[in-house]
C-alpha positions as CSV (number, residue, x, y, z in Angstrom):
1,M,-0.1,0.0,-0.2
2,E,1.2,3.5,-1.0
3,Q,2.7,5.4,1.9
4,R,0.5,8.5,2.9
5,I,1.5,11.6,4.3
6,Q,0.3,15.1,5.2
7,L,1.2,18.5,5.5
8,Y,1.2,21.6,7.5
9,I,2.1,24.9,5.6
10,H,3.0,27.7,8.6
11,L,1.8,31.5,7.4
12,P,3.3,33.3,10.6
13,Y,2.1,36.8,10.0
14,C,-0.5,38.2,11.9
15,I,-2.0,41.5,12.7
16,H,-1.0,41.4,16.5
17,R,-0.5,38.2,18.9
18,C,-4.1,37.5,20.8
19,R,-3.5,37.1,24.4
20,Y,-3.8,33.0,24.1
21,C,-1.3,32.4,21.2
22,T,1.2,30.2,21.5
23,A,2.2,30.2,17.8
24,C,5.1,31.4,16.1
25,V,3.4,34.9,15.1
26,V,5.6,37.8,13.3
27,T,4.6,41.0,11.7
28,G,5.8,42.7,8.5
29,D,4.6,44.4,5.4
30,S,3.9,43.1,1.7
31,T,7.6,43.0,0.8
32,A,8.4,40.7,4.0
33,K,5.3,38.1,3.3
34,R,6.6,37.7,-0.5
35,A,9.9,37.0,0.6
36,Y,8.5,34.6,3.3
37,L,6.3,33.0,0.3
38,E,9.2,32.6,-1.8
39,A,11.4,31.0,0.8
40,L,8.6,28.4,1.1
41,E,8.9,27.4,-2.1
42,R,12.6,26.9,-2.0
43,E,11.6,24.6,0.9
44,L,9.3,22.6,-1.0
45,N,11.8,22.4,-3.6
46,A,14.4,21.2,-1.1
47,T,11.8,18.4,0.3
48,L,10.7,17.2,-2.8
49,P,13.3,14.2,-3.1
50,T,11.8,13.3,0.4
51,L,8.2,13.4,-0.5
52,D,8.5,11.2,-3.8
53,E,7.4,7.9,-1.8
54,Y,4.7,9.6,-0.3
55,L,0.9,10.4,-1.5
56,V,-0.5,13.6,0.3
57,A,-3.8,13.1,2.2
58,S,-4.0,16.9,3.3
59,I,-2.6,20.1,3.6
60,Y,-3.3,22.2,6.2
61,V,-2.5,26.0,6.3
62,G,-2.4,27.7,9.7
63,G,-0.3,30.8,11.5
64,G,-0.4,33.3,12.5
65,S,-3.3,34.7,10.6
66,P,-2.7,33.1,7.3
67,S,-5.5,35.1,5.9
68,V,-3.7,38.3,6.3
69,M,-1.7,37.3,3.6
70,R,-3.1,38.4,0.0
71,P,-5.3,35.6,-1.0
72,D,-4.0,35.5,-4.7
73,D,-0.6,35.0,-3.0
74,V,-1.9,32.1,-0.9
75,A,-3.7,30.4,-4.1
76,K,-0.3,30.7,-6.3
77,L,1.4,29.1,-3.4
78,L,-0.8,26.3,-3.0
79,R,-0.9,25.5,-6.4
80,A,3.1,25.2,-7.0
81,F,2.5,22.6,-4.2
82,K,-0.2,20.9,-6.0
83,K,1.9,20.8,-9.1
84,K,5.0,19.1,-7.5
85,L,3.5,16.8,-5.1
86,R,0.9,13.9,-5.4
87,L,-2.0,14.4,-3.6
88,E,-4.9,12.1,-3.0
89,Q,-7.9,12.7,-5.3
90,R,-9.6,14.3,-2.6
91,A,-7.4,15.5,-0.8
92,E,-8.5,17.9,2.1
93,V,-7.2,21.5,1.8
94,T,-7.8,23.3,4.8
95,I,-6.9,27.5,5.7
96,E,-7.5,29.1,9.2
97,L,-9.6,32.3,8.8
98,M,-9.7,35.7,10.8
99,P,-13.2,36.9,10.7
100,Q,-12.3,40.4,10.0
101,T,-10.1,39.2,6.7
102,V,-13.3,37.3,5.5
103,G,-15.3,39.0,2.6
104,T,-15.7,38.6,-1.3
105,P,-12.2,39.2,-2.3
106,S,-10.5,37.0,0.1
107,L,-12.6,34.1,-0.4
108,S,-12.7,34.2,-4.3
109,G,-8.7,34.6,-3.9
110,L,-8.3,31.5,-1.9
111,N,-10.8,29.3,-3.8
112,A,-8.4,29.8,-6.7
113,G,-5.8,28.1,-4.4
114,G,-8.3,25.2,-4.5
115,I,-9.1,25.2,-0.8
116,N,-12.2,23.2,0.7
117,R,-12.2,23.7,4.3
118,Y,-12.2,26.8,6.1
119,S,-11.7,27.1,9.8
120,L,-12.8,30.4,11.6
121,S,-11.7,31.7,14.5
122,M,-14.6,32.8,16.9
123,Q,-13.7,31.8,20.6
124,S,-16.4,33.6,22.2
125,I,-20.0,35.8,20.9
126,I,-19.2,37.7,24.3
127,P,-17.5,41.4,23.8
128,S,-16.4,41.4,26.9
129,E,-14.8,37.9,26.6
130,L,-13.1,38.7,23.0
131,E,-12.0,42.2,24.4
132,A,-10.3,40.1,27.2
133,L,-8.8,37.7,24.8
134,D,-7.4,40.8,22.8
135,C,-8.8,39.0,19.4
136,G,-8.5,42.3,17.5
137,F,-12.1,41.1,15.8
138,S,-15.6,41.9,16.9
139,V,-18.8,39.7,17.5
140,Q,-20.0,41.6,14.5
141,D,-17.0,40.2,12.4
142,V,-17.9,37.0,13.1
143,Q,-21.2,37.2,12.0
144,N,-20.1,38.9,8.6
145,A,-17.7,36.2,8.1
146,V,-20.1,33.3,8.2
147,L,-22.5,35.6,6.1
148,F,-19.6,35.7,3.7
149,L,-19.0,31.6,3.8
150,D,-22.5,31.1,3.5
151,K,-22.9,33.1,0.3
152,F,-19.8,31.4,-1.1
153,H,-21.8,28.1,-0.7
154,H,-18.9,27.0,1.7
155,N,-20.3,23.7,3.8
156,N,-17.3,22.5,5.3
157,V,-16.5,25.0,7.7
158,N,-14.7,24.9,11.3
159,I,-15.5,27.3,13.8
160,D,-13.1,27.6,16.6
161,I,-14.5,28.5,20.5
162,M,-12.7,28.6,23.8
163,Y,-13.4,28.0,27.1
164,G,-12.2,29.2,30.6
165,N,-11.6,32.6,29.3
166,P,-11.2,35.7,31.5
167,G,-14.7,36.6,32.8
168,Q,-16.5,33.7,31.1
169,T,-19.5,32.3,33.2
170,L,-21.6,29.1,32.4
171,A,-24.1,31.5,31.1
172,S,-21.8,33.3,28.7
173,W,-20.5,29.9,27.5
174,T,-24.1,28.7,26.8
175,R,-24.6,31.7,24.9
176,T,-21.7,31.0,22.5
177,L,-22.7,27.5,22.2
178,Q,-26.3,28.9,21.4
179,V,-24.5,30.8,18.6
180,V,-22.7,27.9,17.1
181,R,-25.8,26.2,16.7
182,D,-27.2,28.7,14.6
183,F,-24.6,29.2,12.6
184,S,-24.7,25.4,11.9
185,P,-21.0,24.7,11.0
186,S,-20.1,21.2,10.0
187,H,-17.2,20.8,12.9
188,V,-16.4,22.7,16.0
189,S,-13.3,22.3,17.8
190,V,-13.0,23.4,21.6
191,H,-9.9,24.7,23.1
192,P,-9.2,25.2,26.8
193,F,-8.0,28.9,27.2
194,P,-4.2,28.2,27.5
195,G,-3.3,31.0,30.2
196,E,-4.3,32.0,33.7
197,A,-5.6,35.2,35.1
198,D,-7.7,35.7,38.2
199,S,-10.9,36.4,36.4
200,C,-10.5,33.0,35.0
201,P,-13.0,30.3,35.9
202,D,-12.1,28.0,38.8
203,D,-11.2,24.2,37.8
204,E,-14.4,23.2,38.7
205,T,-16.0,25.7,36.6
206,K,-14.0,24.9,33.9
207,V,-14.5,21.1,34.1
208,A,-18.4,21.9,34.2
209,L,-17.8,24.5,31.1
210,E,-16.4,21.2,29.2
211,H,-18.9,19.1,30.3
212,K,-21.4,21.9,29.0
213,A,-19.7,22.1,25.2
214,A,-19.5,18.4,25.1
215,S,-23.6,17.6,26.1
216,Y,-24.8,20.3,24.0
217,L,-23.0,19.7,21.2
218,T,-23.5,15.7,21.2
219,E,-27.5,16.8,21.7
220,L,-27.1,18.6,18.1
221,G,-25.7,15.8,16.6
222,Y,-21.7,16.5,16.5
223,Q,-20.0,13.6,17.2
224,R,-16.5,14.2,19.5
225,Y,-13.8,12.1,17.4
226,T,-10.9,13.8,19.4
227,V,-10.4,15.0,22.9
228,H,-11.0,19.0,21.5
229,H,-12.8,18.1,18.6
230,Y,-16.7,17.5,17.2
231,A,-18.2,17.1,13.8
232,K,-21.1,16.0,12.0
233,P,-21.5,12.8,10.9
234,N,-18.6,12.1,8.1
235,R,-17.4,15.7,8.4
236,A,-14.8,14.9,10.8
237,C,-11.5,17.0,9.8
238,R,-9.0,14.3,8.1
239,H,-6.1,16.5,8.9
240,F,-6.7,15.9,12.8
241,L,-8.2,12.8,12.4
242,N,-5.0,10.9,10.4
243,R,-2.7,13.1,13.1
244,Y,-4.3,11.3,16.0
245,Q,-4.2,8.4,14.3
246,G,-0.4,8.5,13.9
247,M,0.2,9.5,10.4
248,E,3.5,11.2,9.3
249,Y,3.6,14.4,8.6
250,I,5.7,17.4,7.5
251,G,5.8,21.4,8.3
252,F,6.6,23.8,6.0
253,G,7.8,27.4,7.5
254,L,8.9,29.2,10.6
255,G,8.7,26.7,13.6
256,A,6.9,24.0,11.7
257,R,7.2,20.8,13.1
258,S,7.7,17.1,11.3
259,F,7.6,13.6,12.2
260,I,8.4,11.3,9.5
261,D,11.0,8.2,9.3
262,G,11.0,7.9,13.1
263,L,12.2,11.3,13.4
264,T,11.0,14.6,15.2
265,Y,12.4,18.2,14.7
266,E,11.1,21.2,13.9
267,N,12.4,24.5,11.9
268,T,14.0,27.4,13.0
269,H,11.9,30.1,14.9
270,D,14.6,32.9,13.7
271,L,12.7,34.3,11.0
272,A,16.0,35.7,9.2
273,T,17.8,32.3,9.2
274,Y,14.8,30.4,7.7
275,L,14.7,33.3,5.0
276,A,18.6,32.8,4.5
277,H,18.5,28.9,4.5
278,S,14.8,28.0,3.4
279,G,16.5,25.6,0.8
280,N,19.0,23.7,3.1
281,I,16.7,21.6,5.2
282,E,19.6,20.5,7.0
283,K,20.5,24.3,8.5
284,L,16.1,24.9,8.9
285,A,15.8,21.7,11.4
286,T,16.4,21.9,15.1
287,N,15.6,19.7,18.1
288,I,15.9,16.9,15.8
289,V,15.1,13.4,17.7
290,A,15.7,9.7,16.7
291,L,13.0,7.8,18.3
292,T,13.6,4.6,19.7
293,P,11.1,1.9,19.5
294,E,9.9,2.6,22.8
295,E,9.5,6.2,22.4
296,L,7.5,5.4,19.0
297,E,5.2,3.2,20.7
298,E,4.6,5.6,23.4
299,Y,3.9,8.6,20.8
300,Y,1.4,6.5,19.1
301,S,-0.3,5.4,22.6
302,V,-0.8,9.3,23.1
303,C,-2.1,9.7,19.7
304,K,-4.4,6.9,20.8
305,A,-5.4,8.3,23.6
306,L,-6.3,11.7,22.5
307,L,-9.1,10.2,20.2
308,R,-12.3,9.7,21.5
């Protein structure tokens, strides 16, 4: 059977870093962004010999905020990846969206890249919580983004929401879940707020919030297939599902992680180094670890534990 692999492409540019963000994020003008996209293509070309024996099952474009890039540039990059790699006939191609960037121009441009799954950041529908999270977008931005996705007939949409936020209560969380119901996405990602603050709910309340999401979404017909992911029947994200089933993956871009041939490693987090050496994988890779058979077994056990 042919070996399958999944790809992650990191576009680190963002308007600013949200309070909850732990990703590798940078800012820059249009010239800097073009230079980064060119570096990604050099990394792709350098990686092609490694990928020759693989069939690509999915591509996930994350960040940062990928949708702050010029949509036409992102589409061009994806076409370059598709042209040089062997993709499954119905490979899943996902991109993350920030609500304030979604509109007719952005969706028209991104569609040209063959994207067939969109992941929209919402986090909360409560204005005070969005402000506390320093998201940079408003409730109106979220509502508008959903309307535009619907206008373009995109029915494979994930919405990200977060519990344990500063100032959050069971009542405000229920309101966010009700709006998710009204939006009726095919997929919902439910993540805990990764930080701590005096205004965050206590641990007992956080458990209650998680249980509320699980019961509410299940009643709506969503199936929980990993710790943090819920999907309508046959709408599970293949990228996440394959990852937790232990499929190998390669990451492209600043700070991107890879797991292939028993090795784990990540690209440099230094932008200047990445731009200078993107065509030389050996100079990009850091924290390289060759997993022992016992460590591989443990890795697969952890993956399996995340499935539901």
